[in-house]
Steps between C-alpha positions, in 0.01 A plus 500: 500500500706734715809285468459486120477878496812540704686247283401684176609843650829354619559341161432834315735688737771239437459512121470869469739608773816692466845329546795691612868421440838670587589752230831618369585876556349724233845575355565133447151450337549797275841379385362154416225673292763661285528157327870541419631245255726259693856435384552206263581265788193565716123517458228686689200290627178680593208326656190713546153436634203712384193545726214250439144484614572200721800416709625849569525397869771245419876533477683282245866401524713479177814303458802476260655160493336415840638812672267769630464793264244671726126522576254689297167659594259662247663785297865411602794366307834333566828555315827315504801509275640154437786336301391472138529230235366209707186311584290611799197381682259782585224383742201639691351378821174307436279276720337293233801413290859608450540779251842517334635631174829361375660752269829591341601851605730683257744760616439868418121481526220567744231231552153561626262252671136571601393321817120440513281342754176299472290376785394134460129473564359640819755347737696779674876451481503274192646697212712456188771748416620521137808648347489623143789652313389822330664738254737774611245772406212322692717453805634858508146644459367284783784573742520877454246583770583206731709492816804268539471229760809423709723260308609184686224521763252216475234519770498124551843426341413149371454370149160328455639258243629299798132424579470316169821289516 
């Protein structure tokens, strides 16, 4: 009984914990939250992660075309300006299955992707991350009070799709 109690308490701490990631300086975060329209040859990509009831103790990596965009924690976002008018793969780290959106990114626009996390059952460490494209207004409203995670810094720096090849 005592071991069951310890297991349940440990699981609760894991699921409800608080993850911490490296952050960009406040000036860079504020500049990214101005949401300036990119020039016609580039596009802005925002990936943000709201806080959820479960999984706040986990960090999640995000990738653009297999390259590290950065790592999110709850209430953080990532921003990168990329060449526009081409196809991209936007992916999120996930243990259960790869999560990848293939999308054409037009120049002169900002794109917003919400990264959410669900815990699979009661097994600690088994989670699914999901990316969803959202409207510009929805993305701006969500990001306005968030902090910007360090771009290009993935805590583990590997793409989990390789686990499913």
